[in-house]
The first five atom37 places (N, CA, C, CB, O) and aatype in JSON, in Angstrom:
{
  "aatype": [12, 12, 8, 17, 5, 12, 2, 5, 0, 11, 10, 10, 1, 18, 10, 10, 2, 14, 2, 8, 14, 11, 7, 5, 15, 1, 19, 11, 13, 13, 0, 0, 13, 7, 18, 16, 10, 3, 2, 14, 6, 0, 10, 0, 15, 19, 10, 9, 1, 8, 14, 12, 19, 2, 6, 14, 7, 1, 6, 19, 5, 9, 14, 7, 5, 10, 14, 1, 12, 19, 13, 6, 7, 3, 16, 8, 7, 2, 3, 7, 5, 14, 12, 14, 19, 4, 16, 19, 17, 6, 11, 7, 6, 7, 7, 19, 10, 1, 13, 9, 16, 0, 19, 14, 10, 16, 1],
  "atom_mask": [
    [1, 1, 1, 1, 1],
    [1, 1, 1, 1, 1],
    [1, 1, 1, 1, 1],
    [1, 1, 1, 1, 1],
    [1, 1, 1, 1, 1],
    [1, 1, 1, 1, 1],
    [1, 1, 1, 1, 1],
    [1, 1, 1, 1, 1],
    [1, 1, 1, 1, 1],
    [1, 1, 1, 1, 1],
    [1, 1, 1, 1, 1],
    [1, 1, 1, 1, 1],
    [1, 1, 1, 1, 1],
    [1, 1, 1, 1, 1],
    [1, 1, 1, 1, 1],
    [1, 1, 1, 1, 1],
    [1, 1, 1, 1, 1],
    [1, 1, 1, 1, 1],
    [1, 1, 1, 1, 1],
    [1, 1, 1, 1, 1],
    [1, 1, 1, 1, 1],
    [1, 1, 1, 1, 1],
    [1, 1, 1, 0, 1],
    [1, 1, 1, 1, 1],
    [1, 1, 1, 1, 1],
    [1, 1, 1, 1, 1],
    [1, 1, 1, 1, 1],
    [1, 1, 1, 1, 1],
    [1, 1, 1, 1, 1],
    [1, 1, 1, 1, 1],
    [1, 1, 1, 1, 1],
    [1, 1, 1, 1, 1],
    [1, 1, 1, 1, 1],
    [1, 1, 1, 0, 1],
    [1, 1, 1, 1, 1],
    [1, 1, 1, 1, 1],
    [1, 1, 1, 1, 1],
    [1, 1, 1, 1, 1],
    [1, 1, 1, 1, 1],
    [1, 1, 1, 1, 1],
    [1, 1, 1, 1, 1],
    [1, 1, 1, 1, 1],
    [1, 1, 1, 1, 1],
    [1, 1, 1, 1, 1],
    [1, 1, 1, 1, 1],
    [1, 1, 1, 1, 1],
    [1, 1, 1, 1, 1],
    [1, 1, 1, 1, 1],
    [1, 1, 1, 1, 1],
    [1, 1, 1, 1, 1],
    [1, 1, 1, 1, 1],
    [1, 1, 1, 1, 1],
    [1, 1, 1, 1, 1],
    [1, 1, 1, 1, 1],
    [1, 1, 1, 1, 1],
    [1, 1, 1, 1, 1],
    [1, 1, 1, 0, 1],
    [1, 1, 1, 1, 1],
    [1, 1, 1, 1, 1],
    [1, 1, 1, 1, 1],
    [1, 1, 1, 1, 1],
    [1, 1, 1, 1, 1],
    [1, 1, 1, 1, 1],
    [1, 1, 1, 0, 1],
    [1, 1, 1, 1, 1],
    [1, 1, 1, 1, 1],
    [1, 1, 1, 1, 1],
    [1, 1, 1, 1, 1],
    [1, 1, 1, 1, 1],
    [1, 1, 1, 1, 1],
    [1, 1, 1, 1, 1],
    [1, 1, 1, 1, 1],
    [1, 1, 1, 0, 1],
    [1, 1, 1, 1, 1],
    [1, 1, 1, 1, 1],
    [1, 1, 1, 1, 1],
    [1, 1, 1, 0, 1],
    [1, 1, 1, 1, 1],
    [1, 1, 1, 1, 1],
    [1, 1, 1, 0, 1],
    [1, 1, 1, 1, 1],
    [1, 1, 1, 1, 1],
    [1, 1, 1, 1, 1],
    [1, 1, 1, 1, 1],
    [1, 1, 1, 1, 1],
    [1, 1, 1, 1, 1],
    [1, 1, 1, 1, 1],
    [1, 1, 1, 1, 1],
    [1, 1, 1, 1, 1],
    [1, 1, 1, 1, 1],
    [1, 1, 1, 1, 1],
    [1, 1, 1, 0, 1],
    [1, 1, 1, 1, 1],
    [1, 1, 1, 0, 1],
    [1, 1, 1, 0, 1],
    [1, 1, 1, 1, 1],
    [1, 1, 1, 1, 1],
    [1, 1, 1, 1, 1],
    [1, 1, 1, 1, 1],
    [1, 1, 1, 1, 1],
    [1, 1, 1, 1, 1],
    [1, 1, 1, 1, 1],
    [1, 1, 1, 1, 1],
    [1, 1, 1, 1, 1],
    [1, 1, 1, 1, 1],
    [1, 1, 1, 1, 1],
    [1, 1, 1, 1, 1]
  ],
  "atom_positions": [
    [[0.83, -1.22, 0.04], [-0.1, -0.23, -0.03], [1.11, 1.1, 0.13], [-1.42, -0.41, 1.26], [2.08, 1.19, 0.87]],
    [[0.5, 2.12, -0.99], [1.21, 3.7, -1.14], [0.6, 4.58, 0.17], [0.66, 4.61, -2.84], [-0.52, 4.53, 0.68]],
    [[1.8, 5.41, 0.53], [1.44, 6.45, 1.62], [1.95, 7.57, 0.74], [2.21, 6.3, 3.26], [3.03, 7.42, 0.15]],
    [[1.31, 8.56, 0.63], [1.7, 9.43, -0.1], [1.74, 10.96, 1.12], [0.64, 9.4, -1.5], [0.91, 11.31, 1.96]],
    [[3.05, 11.55, 0.7], [3.39, 12.49, 1.77], [3.38, 14.04, 1.03], [4.95, 12.05, 2.46], [4.24, 14.19, 0.16]],
    [[2.66, 14.94, 1.26], [2.82, 16.39, 0.77], [3.97, 17.34, 1.49], [1.41, 17.1, 0.98], [4.17, 17.44, 2.7]],
    [[4.62, 17.97, 0.48], [5.49, 18.84, 1.38], [4.86, 20.3, 1.32], [7.12, 18.84, 0.85], [4.89, 21.11, 0.39]],
    [[4.25, 20.43, 2.66], [3.4, 22.06, 2.37], [4.56, 22.76, 2.01], [2.53, 22.99, 3.86], [4.4, 23.21, 0.88]],
    [[5.72, 23.05, 2.49], [6.95, 24.02, 2.21], [6.58, 24.08, 0.91], [8.57, 23.55, 2.51], [6.0, 25.08, 0.51]],
    [[6.86, 23.04, 0.04], [6.91, 23.51, -1.26], [5.9, 24.31, -2.05], [7.11, 22.56, -1.88], [6.1, 25.15, -2.93]],
    [[4.9, 23.9, -1.61], [3.34, 24.51, -1.95], [3.4, 25.88, -1.58], [2.02, 23.79, -1.08], [3.22, 26.65, -2.52]],
    [[3.59, 26.39, -0.46], [3.76, 27.55, -0.01], [5.03, 28.59, -0.47], [3.75, 27.26, 1.24], [4.84, 29.71, -0.93]],
    [[6.33, 27.98, -0.25], [7.63, 28.45, -0.8], [7.88, 28.74, -2.28], [8.54, 27.53, -0.48], [8.59, 29.63, -2.76]],
    [[7.13, 27.77, -2.91], [7.46, 27.7, -4.53], [6.19, 27.58, -5.21], [8.43, 26.4, -5.02], [5.93, 28.59, -5.87]],
    [[5.54, 26.9, -5.26], [4.24, 26.75, -6.36], [3.15, 27.65, -6.07], [3.54, 25.26, -6.35], [2.28, 27.89, -6.9]],
    [[3.18, 28.19, -4.86], [1.86, 29.38, -4.41], [2.64, 30.68, -4.36], [0.99, 29.11, -2.62], [2.19, 31.79, -4.06]],
    [[3.6, 30.45, -4.61], [4.58, 31.73, -3.77], [4.8, 32.94, -4.93], [6.47, 31.04, -3.2], [5.86, 32.82, -5.53]],
    [[3.92, 34.16, -5.38], [4.18, 35.1, -6.38], [5.51, 35.71, -6.24], [3.17, 36.11, -6.39], [5.88, 36.48, -7.13]],
    [[6.37, 35.44, -5.1], [7.45, 36.0, -4.89], [8.53, 35.46, -5.72], [7.69, 35.96, -3.63], [9.38, 36.13, -6.3]],
    [[8.4, 34.0, -5.71], [9.48, 32.93, -5.83], [10.19, 33.72, -7.13], [8.83, 31.13, -6.14], [9.39, 34.25, -7.91]],
    [[11.51, 33.84, -7.4], [12.45, 34.17, -8.66], [11.94, 32.88, -9.94], [14.45, 33.97, -8.08], [11.78, 32.98, -11.16]],
    [[11.84, 32.0, -9.24], [12.11, 30.6, -10.54], [10.24, 30.03, -10.38], [13.84, 28.73, -9.74], [9.81, 29.27, -11.25]],
    [[9.67, 30.31, -9.66], [8.17, 29.68, -9.75], [7.25, 30.65, -10.39], [0.0, 0.0, 0.0], [6.07, 30.29, -10.35]],
    [[7.47, 31.72, -10.93], [6.43, 32.53, -11.36], [5.35, 31.89, -12.23], [7.0, 33.59, -12.03], [4.17, 32.19, -12.05]],
    [[5.7, 31.09, -13.09], [4.91, 30.42, -14.63], [4.19, 29.33, -13.57], [6.25, 29.49, -16.31], [3.1, 29.08, -14.09]],
    [[4.28, 28.72, -12.54], [3.72, 28.1, -12.02], [2.46, 28.51, -11.19], [4.51, 27.65, -11.58], [1.32, 28.06, -11.26]],
    [[2.93, 29.42, -10.44], [1.95, 30.57, -9.61], [0.83, 30.76, -10.32], [2.56, 32.08, -9.39], [-0.32, 30.6, -9.91]],
    [[1.26, 31.22, -11.72], [0.18, 31.76, -12.56], [-1.36, 30.53, -12.98], [1.12, 32.26, -14.07], [-2.59, 30.57, -12.87]],
    [[-0.05, 29.33, -13.6], [-0.72, 28.16, -13.93], [-1.64, 27.93, -12.74], [0.25, 26.98, -14.23], [-2.8, 27.87, -13.15]],
    [[-1.56, 27.78, -11.46], [-2.19, 27.26, -10.38], [-3.19, 28.45, -10.22], [-1.21, 26.88, -9.1], [-4.36, 28.13, -9.97]],
    [[-2.95, 29.52, -10.3], [-4.15, 30.7, -9.7], [-5.01, 30.41, -11.05], [-3.53, 32.77, -9.42], [-6.19, 30.71, -10.83]],
    [[-4.86, 30.01, -12.12], [-5.73, 30.18, -13.16], [-6.66, 29.1, -12.89], [-5.09, 30.16, -14.52], [-7.73, 29.24, -13.47]],
    [[-6.53, 28.0, -12.13], [-7.32, 27.0, -11.53], [-7.8, 27.01, -10.16], [-6.71, 25.97, -11.64], [-8.3, 26.03, -9.61]],
    [[-7.6, 28.24, -9.6], [-8.35, 28.55, -8.29], [-7.38, 28.55, -7.26], [0.0, 0.0, 0.0], [-7.78, 28.95, -6.16]],
    [[-6.21, 28.2, -7.35], [-5.46, 27.85, -6.29], [-4.26, 28.69, -5.96], [-5.09, 26.62, -6.48], [-3.3, 28.83, -6.71]],
    [[-4.41, 29.25, -4.72], [-3.51, 30.43, -4.45], [-2.91, 29.97, -2.75], [-4.57, 32.16, -4.56], [-3.23, 28.93, -2.16]],
    [[-2.11, 30.89, -2.3], [-1.77, 30.95, -0.91], [-2.8, 30.9, 0.07], [-1.1, 32.03, -0.69], [-2.72, 30.44, 1.21]],
    [[-3.66, 31.36, -0.44], [-5.59, 31.2, 0.35], [-5.95, 29.77, 0.86], [-7.11, 31.48, -1.04], [-6.44, 29.44, 1.95]],
    [[-5.62, 29.06, -0.13], [-6.13, 27.76, -0.05], [-4.92, 26.32, -0.73], [-7.65, 27.96, -0.99], [-5.03, 25.51, -1.65]],
    [[-4.05, 26.54, 0.11], [-2.85, 25.52, -0.11], [-3.57, 24.27, 0.31], [-1.35, 25.83, 0.83], [-3.26, 23.33, -0.43]],
    [[-4.25, 24.01, 1.07], [-4.44, 22.77, 1.52], [-5.32, 22.09, 0.18], [-5.23, 22.82, 3.07], [-5.11, 20.97, -0.29]],
    [[-6.21, 22.92, -0.24], [-6.88, 22.32, -1.7], [-6.08, 22.09, -2.67], [-7.83, 23.17, -2.39], [-6.4, 21.08, -3.3]],
    [[-4.95, 22.73, -3.11], [-4.01, 22.49, -4.0], [-3.67, 20.8, -3.44], [-2.71, 23.76, -3.93], [-4.01, 19.75, -4.0]],
    [[-2.9, 20.96, -2.18], [-2.43, 19.55, -1.59], [-3.16, 18.76, -1.92], [-2.31, 19.34, -0.25], [-2.71, 17.94, -2.73]],
    [[-4.63, 18.59, -1.48], [-5.49, 17.47, -1.61], [-5.7, 17.07, -3.42], [-7.01, 17.95, -0.76], [-5.76, 15.87, -3.7]],
    [[-5.76, 17.73, -4.15], [-5.68, 17.59, -5.64], [-4.56, 16.85, -6.12], [-5.64, 18.86, -6.3], [-4.6, 15.9, -6.91]],
    [[-3.35, 17.46, -5.46], [-1.86, 17.02, -6.28], [-1.69, 15.52, -5.62], [-0.23, 18.22, -5.84], [-0.93, 14.73, -6.19]],
    [[-2.34, 15.14, -4.53], [-2.16, 13.93, -3.77], [-3.18, 12.98, -4.68], [-2.57, 14.1, -2.04], [-2.84, 11.84, -4.96]],
    [[-4.22, 13.45, -5.03], [-4.94, 12.4, -5.68], [-4.57, 12.18, -7.11], [-6.34, 12.67, -5.6], [-4.98, 11.23, -7.78]],
    [[-3.64, 13.27, -7.61], [-3.55, 13.1, -9.23], [-2.83, 11.94, -9.48], [-2.82, 14.29, -10.03], [-3.03, 11.7, -10.67]],
    [[-1.99, 10.98, -8.96], [-1.68, 10.05, -9.12], [-2.43, 8.93, -9.07], [-0.96, 10.07, -8.63], [-2.17, 8.0, -9.84]],
    [[-3.53, 8.84, -8.13], [-3.97, 7.85, -7.9], [-5.17, 7.75, -9.35], [-4.42, 7.88, -6.33], [-5.82, 6.74, -9.61]],
    [[-5.22, 8.85, -10.02], [-6.21, 9.32, -11.45], [-5.59, 9.03, -12.31], [-6.63, 10.74, -11.78], [-6.35, 9.01, -13.28]],
    [[-4.06, 8.64, -12.79], [-3.42, 8.84, -13.68], [-2.03, 7.77, -13.63], [-3.28, 10.27, -13.64], [-0.85, 7.77, -13.98]],
    [[-2.95, 6.96, -13.0], [-1.92, 5.21, -12.61], [-1.73, 4.92, -14.42], [-3.35, 3.25, -11.43], [-2.47, 5.33, -15.32]],
    [[-0.71, 4.22, -14.5], [0.39, 3.91, -13.36], [1.7, 4.54, -13.15], [0.75, 2.65, -13.46], [2.46, 4.11, -12.29]],
    [[2.02, 5.56, -13.91], [2.72, 6.53, -13.86], [4.21, 5.46, -14.23], [0.0, 0.0, 0.0], [4.29, 4.24, -14.36]],
    [[5.16, 6.46, -14.33], [6.49, 5.62, -14.86], [7.71, 5.96, -13.58], [7.1, 6.33, -16.7], [7.81, 6.92, -12.82]],
    [[8.33, 5.04, -13.7], [9.43, 5.08, -12.67], [10.95, 5.7, -13.47], [9.63, 3.33, -12.01], [11.42, 5.27, -14.53]],
    [[11.48, 6.75, -12.68], [12.66, 7.64, -12.96], [13.66, 7.31, -12.01], [12.36, 9.14, -12.89], [13.51, 7.44, -10.79]],
    [[14.9, 6.79, -12.71], [15.89, 6.51, -11.97], [16.97, 7.53, -12.37], [16.25, 5.11, -12.09], [17.32, 7.71, -13.54]],
    [[17.61, 8.39, -10.97], [18.3, 9.44, -11.22], [19.74, 9.05, -10.32], [17.42, 10.82, -10.81], [19.81, 8.97, -9.1]],
    [[20.59, 8.87, -11.07], [22.21, 8.35, -10.15], [22.05, 8.69, -9.04], [23.74, 9.01, -10.49], [21.28, 9.63, -8.86]],
    [[22.54, 8.24, -8.18], [22.6, 8.77, -6.56], [21.28, 9.59, -5.88], [0.0, 0.0, 0.0], [21.24, 10.53, -5.07]],
    [[20.31, 8.88, -6.51], [19.16, 9.32, -5.89], [18.04, 8.18, -5.62], [18.64, 10.41, -6.73], [17.94, 7.19, -6.35]],
    [[17.22, 8.42, -4.52], [16.05, 7.62, -4.93], [15.27, 7.41, -6.08], [15.31, 7.88, -4.31], [15.24, 8.22, -7.0]],
    [[14.63, 6.31, -6.06], [13.95, 6.34, -7.31], [12.82, 7.45, -7.32], [13.36, 4.95, -7.58], [12.5, 8.05, -6.3]],
    [[12.22, 7.7, -8.63], [10.7, 8.86, -8.56], [10.3, 8.26, -9.36], [10.57, 10.57, -8.9], [10.9, 7.53, -10.14]],
    [[8.51, 8.61, -9.23], [7.48, 8.25, -9.86], [7.01, 9.28, -10.47], [6.64, 7.7, -9.16], [6.92, 10.25, -9.73]],
    [[6.56, 9.52, -11.91], [6.11, 10.47, -12.4], [4.7, 10.28, -13.12], [7.06, 10.91, -13.11], [4.49, 9.37, -13.92]],
    [[3.85, 11.16, -12.78], [2.31, 10.8, -13.49], [2.25, 11.94, -14.22], [0.84, 10.61, -12.46], [2.97, 12.9, -13.95]],
    [[1.45, 11.92, -15.14], [1.02, 12.72, -16.2], [-0.59, 12.55, -16.57], [1.92, 12.36, -17.41], [-1.03, 11.42, -16.79]],
    [[-1.13, 13.28, -16.6], [-2.46, 13.69, -16.83], [-3.45, 14.66, -16.35], [0.0, 0.0, 0.0], [-2.89, 15.59, -15.78]],
    [[-4.97, 14.8, -16.39], [-5.69, 15.86, -15.71], [-6.07, 15.14, -14.84], [-6.71, 16.65, -16.33], [-6.24, 13.92, -14.83]],
    [[-6.34, 16.45, -13.53], [-7.0, 16.4, -12.55], [-8.24, 17.6, -12.69], [-6.02, 16.48, -11.4], [-8.83, 17.92, -13.73]],
    [[-8.42, 18.12, -11.42], [-9.37, 19.26, -11.87], [-9.11, 20.23, -11.38], [-10.63, 19.18, -11.69], [-8.37, 19.93, -10.44]],
    [[-9.29, 21.49, -11.41], [-9.1, 23.0, -10.61], [-10.34, 23.2, -9.69], [0.0, 0.0, 0.0], [-11.43, 22.64, -9.77]],
    [[-9.96, 24.04, -8.89], [-11.42, 24.45, -7.82], [-12.42, 24.8, -8.93], [-11.21, 26.07, -6.55], [-13.59, 24.47, -8.72]],
    [[-12.14, 25.38, -10.0], [-13.33, 25.85, -11.05], [-14.16, 24.51, -11.58], [-12.6, 26.71, -12.51], [-15.24, 24.5, -12.17]],
    [[-13.39, 23.45, -11.22], [-14.12, 22.16, -12.08], [-13.24, 21.83, -13.55], [0.0, 0.0, 0.0], [-13.29, 20.72, -14.09]],
    [[-12.57, 22.78, -13.99], [-11.81, 22.64, -15.35], [-10.78, 21.68, -15.2], [-11.15, 23.95, -15.85], [-10.13, 21.45, -14.19]],
    [[-10.69, 21.0, -16.58], [-9.49, 20.06, -16.17], [-8.02, 20.73, -16.01], [-9.35, 18.93, -17.31], [-7.68, 21.64, -16.76]],
    [[-7.34, 20.32, -15.19], [-6.2, 20.59, -14.97], [-5.14, 19.57, -15.76], [-6.14, 20.63, -13.57], [-5.17, 18.36, -15.56]],
    [[-4.25, 20.18, -16.64], [-3.57, 19.1, -17.15], [-1.91, 19.23, -16.14], [-3.48, 19.31, -19.06], [-1.41, 20.35, -16.07]],
    [[-1.32, 18.27, -15.56], [-0.21, 18.5, -14.38], [0.31, 17.29, -14.71], [-0.66, 18.71, -12.69], [-0.29, 16.29, -15.11]],
    [[1.61, 17.46, -14.48], [2.81, 16.25, -14.13], [3.47, 16.53, -12.72], [4.18, 16.27, -15.36], [3.99, 17.56, -12.29]],
    [[3.27, 15.14, -12.07], [3.59, 15.23, -10.39], [4.86, 14.24, -10.37], [2.11, 14.56, -9.19], [5.06, 13.22, -11.03]],
    [[5.49, 14.76, -9.6], [6.76, 14.12, -9.31], [7.03, 13.59, -7.82], [7.79, 15.09, -9.66], [7.49, 14.32, -6.94]],
    [[6.75, 12.43, -7.67], [6.96, 11.87, -6.06], [8.57, 10.93, -5.95], [5.36, 10.55, -5.61], [9.09, 10.33, -6.89]],
    [[9.06, 11.0, -4.7], [10.06, 10.32, -4.72], [9.91, 9.11, -3.97], [11.02, 11.02, -4.38], [9.06, 9.21, -3.09]],
    [[10.43, 8.08, -4.04], [9.9, 6.64, -3.6], [10.97, 5.81, -2.36], [9.85, 5.61, -5.19], [11.92, 5.03, -2.43]],
    [[10.23, 6.44, -1.32], [10.87, 5.96, 0.05], [10.63, 4.46, 0.39], [0.0, 0.0, 0.0], [9.67, 3.79, 0.01]],
    [[11.59, 4.09, 1.11], [11.27, 2.67, 1.7], [9.74, 2.84, 2.34], [12.5, 2.18, 2.98], [9.26, 3.93, 2.65]],
    [[9.01, 1.44, 2.49], [7.85, 1.35, 3.16], [6.57, 1.87, 2.3], [0.0, 0.0, 0.0], [5.47, 2.16, 2.76]],
    [[6.9, 1.91, 1.24], [5.85, 2.31, 0.15], [5.36, 4.04, 0.24], [0.0, 0.0, 0.0], [4.36, 4.63, -0.18]],
    [[6.37, 4.42, 0.85], [5.85, 6.09, 1.28], [6.43, 7.17, -0.04], [6.8, 6.71, 3.15], [7.6, 7.13, -0.42]],
    [[5.62, 7.9, -0.51], [6.05, 8.62, -1.74], [5.96, 9.94, -1.22], [5.17, 8.38, -3.09], [5.02, 10.46, -0.6]],
    [[7.08, 10.43, -1.56], [6.99, 12.18, -0.98], [6.85, 13.02, -2.52], [8.87, 12.85, 0.08], [7.46, 12.85, -3.58]],
    [[5.96, 13.83, -2.19], [6.0, 14.88, -3.26], [7.13, 15.48, -3.48], [5.16, 15.87, -3.06], [7.85, 15.7, -2.51]],
    [[7.53, 15.85, -4.73], [8.96, 16.58, -5.4], [8.45, 18.0, -5.91], [9.71, 15.59, -6.9], [8.91, 19.09, -5.57]],
    [[7.53, 17.78, -6.72], [7.02, 18.86, -7.41], [5.63, 18.75, -8.76], [8.37, 19.37, -7.98], [5.1, 17.74, -9.23]],
    [[5.41, 19.98, -9.03], [4.44, 19.8, -9.97], [4.48, 20.77, -10.85], [3.23, 19.68, -9.49], [4.49, 21.96, -10.55]],
    [[4.53, 20.18, -12.33], [4.54, 21.57, -13.21], [3.15, 21.15, -14.66], [6.68, 21.87, -14.05], [2.62, 20.16, -15.16]],
    [[3.11, 22.57, -14.77], [1.66, 22.4, -16.0], [2.37, 21.59, -17.35], [0.91, 24.37, -16.73], [3.44, 21.73, -17.93]],
    [[1.19, 20.66, -17.54], [1.48, 19.55, -18.85], [1.05, 20.46, -19.93], [0.49, 17.91, -18.88], [-0.03, 21.07, -19.92]],
    [[2.26, 20.55, -21.21], [1.9, 20.98, -22.45], [1.29, 19.84, -23.15], [3.02, 21.56, -23.18], [1.56, 18.7, -22.77]],
    [[0.45, 20.06, -24.2], [0.24, 19.26, -25.12], [0.47, 19.65, -26.67], [-0.93, 18.89, -24.86], [0.25, 18.83, -27.55]]
  ]
}
């Protein structure tokens, strides 16, 4: 059984932070679907659910790091519209998957 762990700091300091120097495009992307610093829990919930509706995902091995799982596909924004996103999770021991990042999925 998998156990999904969300990194709140990544949500607050990067994905939803309009002052982050490298995260501007992601902030705008998530805001367009109704996710801002005012509701980080809502985005966390959607991102944790994302892999489950976009199985099976693919495993990626980066030398010297734990394996990662990558999931690509739609989830839904606060506005109900399809939100195409790629989520990346680090595989830990005991079935733990830790959130690494989420990026807009372009098609």
